[in-house]
N, C-alpha and C positions, 0 to 999 in steps of 0.2 A: 609709468604703469602700462601703457599700451605696448611698450617694448617687451615687458615681462609677460604680458598676456599672449604674445606671439608663440611662446612655448606651449601654450594650451590649445593652439589653433587646431591641430589634428584631432585632439580629443573632442573638441566641440563639434568638429565636422563629423566625426564618427557618431557622436550622439545625435546629430541632426539627421543623418541618414537612417540610423536605427529606429529613431522615434517617430520621425515625420514622413518617411517615405516607404512605399512598397510598390508592388507591380502596378497597382491602380492609381498611385499618388506620387507624382514627381515634383521636383522643385527646380526653379531656374537659377542661373548664376546670380541674377539680381537678388533673388530671395536668399540665396546662400550668403551673399555679401551683406545684406541687411541683418541677417541672423548673427553674423560674426561682429559687425560693427556695433550692435547693441551690447556686445560683451567687450567693447573697447579693443577690438582686433581689426585694424585696417587691412584691407586686402586689395589685390589687383586681379584682373582677369587672368593674367599670365600665371601668377602664383597659385590661383585656384585650380587651373588645369594641372599644375604640377602636384598640388596637394591631393587631388582626386586620384591621380595616377599612383601616388604613394600608397593611398588606401587600397587601391586595387592590388598592388604588389603585396600588401600586408595580408590580403586574402578576402577583402570585401567585394562582393559581386555587384559593383556599381555599373549600371547601364545607362545609356542615354537614348532618347527618342525625340525625333523632330515632330512637332505638332504645328497646327495652323498659327497659334499665337506664341510660338517660341520653341526653344530646345529645353527638354526636361531631363533631369538626372534622378535616378531612383535606385534603391537597393533591391536587387532581384531575388536574393535569398537571405532570409533571416536564419538564425541558428535553429529555430523550431518552425515547422509549418503550423499554420493556424489550426489545422485539424488535430495536430499532435497536442497543441496547447489546450484545445477544447477537451481532449480526452483526459489530460492531467487535471484540469479544473473540475471536470465532472467527477473524477475520482476523489478529489479533495472535498467537494461539496457533499458527496454521497457517503463519505467515511464517518461512521458513527463515533469513532474514537477521537476525532479531531474536533475541538470546540468551535463554535461559530466564530468567535473572535480570532482564533488561530487560522481558521479557514479563510476569513477575509484577508488576513495578513499574507498568507501564502499566495492567494490569488493576485493580490497587488504586486507581489514579487514576480509572479509568472507573466503579468502584463508587461513587464519591462523587456521581455524577449520578443515582443512584436511591436508594430507601429501603433500609434494612438488610435488609428482607424479600426484596427482589429481588436484592440484592447476592450473596446466597448461590447464586442460580441462574446467575450469570454465570460464575464460575470453574469451568467444566466442561472436561473434556478433549476436545479435538477431534482425532479420529483422521485423520491424513493419510498416505496410503501413502508409504513410503520418505522421510518427512520427516526431515531432519537439521538440527537447530538449530545455527546458527553458534556458534563459541566466541569470536568476535572482536566485542567490544562497540564498537570504534572506529567501525564502520560507522554507528552511530546518530548519532555526532557528525560524521562525514565528510559525511553527507547535509546536515546543518545548515550546515556550513562551506561546502559547494559552493553551497548556496542563497544564502548571504551574498554570495559572489563574483559569482553571477549577478545578484543585485539591485543590486550596486554596480558592475556592468559591468567587473569586473577579471579579469585572467588569473591563473592559479595555477601553482604548482610543487609537485611531490610525488615521492615514491619509490614505485616500482611493484614488487610482489612476486608470486611464483608458487610453487607447491608443488614440492619436490624429492623425490627417492626416499627421503629420511629422514622424509618427511611433515612437513617444516618449510618455513615461508615464507622464501624467499631472494630477494634482488634479481634482477629479470629484466632481462637485457641491460644490465647496469650500473645499471638501475633509475631513473636520474634523469630526470624529465620536467620540462622548463622551458618557460615561455611557452605553456602549454596554456590555451585559452579555453573554459571550460565554458558550454554553451548549454542543456542539458536533462538531467533525470534520468529514466531509464526503468526501470520495474519489469517485467522479462521473465523468464518461467520461474523465478520465485521468487528472482531475483537483482536487485540494483540496479546499473544501469549509468549512467555519465556519458557523455553524448554531447558531444564537445568538438572544437575545431579545433586540430590540431597544426600550429603555424606552420612548423616545420622541414620537415615533409612536405607541407604545403599541402593537407591533406585533413581530413575529419571522421573521428574515430575513436571507438571505444567503450572504456571502461575499467571493470572491475569495481570498484565502490566499496569492497568489503571487502578488496581487495588493495592499497589505497592507504594510504600512511603519510606522516607528516611534511608535511602540507599547509601551504602558505603562500600568502597572498594577495599578489600583486605590485602594484606601482604602475602598471604598464602596463595599458591598456584592452584589452578582448577584441577579437579579430580573427575573421574568418570569417563575419561576419554575412550576407554575400551567399549563401554556400553554405547556411547554416542556414535562411534564409528560403525557400529553394527546396523545403524538406522539408515534406511534409504529415504532421505527427506522428500524426494520427488513423489514417493508413494505414501508418505507418512500420514498426510491429511485424509487419505482414503481409508486408512485403518482406524484412525482415532476420530470419533464423532463428537464434535463440540468440545474437544479437548478434555473429555471425561474418560479417564483411564479405566481399564478393565483387563481381564485376562485375555492375552493374545491367542486367538483361536482361528483355525482354518475352517470356514463355514461353507456349506453348499447352499446356494440360494436358487430358487426357481421363480423366474419372472414370466409374466405374460409377454408375448412378443411386442406389445404396444409400449413396453417400458425399456426397450433396448437403449433409447437415448438417455434415460435416467441412469441405467447401469453404467454406461460409458462415461457420463458426466461425473459420476460418483467415484468410479474405480479405474477409469482410464481406458484407452484403446487397446492396451496390451492384454486385457482379460481374454481368456479362452471361452468362447460362446459355444455351448454344447446343446443342440436341439433336444427337446424333451416333448415328443409328440408333435402335433401340427401347430399348436398355439402357444407353446411355452419353450423356454430355454433355461439352461442352468449355467452357473458360474461357480468357481471355487476361489475364494478370496480370504486373505488374512485380515481380521478386524479385532479391535479391542472390544470384548464382549461386555459393553456397558448398557445401562438402561436407555441412554441416548440413542445408541445403535438400534436397540430393540424397538424404541418408539418410532424411529425412522421407518422401520419395516412396517409397523402398524399403520403409519400415515399413508402407506401405499395401498391400504385396504386389502382386498382379497386377490390382488394381482401379483402378489409376491409372498413366498413363504420360506421359512428356514427348513431345509430338508435334513440337515445334519451338521455337526455331530449331535449326539444325544444331549450333551451338556448345554448346547445352545438352544435346542428345542425345549428342554426342561426349564431353562431360565425364562424363555418366552412364556411358557405356561404359567410360571410363578408370577410374572409381571401381570399377565392378563387376569389371573385370579385375584390379585391385590386390587386391581382397578375395578373388577366386577364387584368385589365386596364393598367398595366405597359407594357404589350406586345401587346396591341391593336394598 
């Protein structure tokens, strides 16, 4: 048995350095020997030197340092820096579309990329205002399923659900979606959306991935390539607010100078900023003229207004009139 375990020695050594050492925590040859002997792997000092050198040749940054009470070996570089892992963990914990159970599972897996000493620092609570974790774990697998369809250039079918007054998901408009061609997955406002071509309507649509059920990959190839290739995905989220579609319109917006950061965050640094008097500036941007976009404008109070075109100004007036009638 001990002879057989010799074949596993380098794997156990690799595990030892990855899991139990870092820049601040080293191990002695005696500790390495004890670790291996507990796994029925006898070693000598000479073979350990040779094994450590093999791991170095393999690419592991194993260093040694002499201290008062002995000579210590440690792994100087892990695959991820602790700061990088913390960013990934924070993103997982803050993501609304990942269930708490799946968040915990992912964080446990991320912990394997650092030493046990840093692992304890990763699982920290990230406070995100008004965060509501989803209860639906199917989104995790839906994303993978859609990616497979995209990679295989296949259309899909699925059932589409929405919330009812009983706080239950029920089929929306009969719910059956056939011959939908998925082209991209978009993470917007803490939700995952699938951008896809609806063959029956002849247009690109958005679907909330967490509201999709019973997905199937069809034999038919995707359609709508021409429409999708016209989209600049890097700018797409700036045009579509909350994934609510509307008529694509080039609008002129006038902002107070104090909102320059808001404008750049929303539409990007490439926008042309045109001074309008001493306290305001204007920009011209393409947006989907939806109520969500108009509501975003309203949320900025009197520090921004739609200057043109007339169709956008009129839509804003109609929305404000509807809201005013509700409170009249």
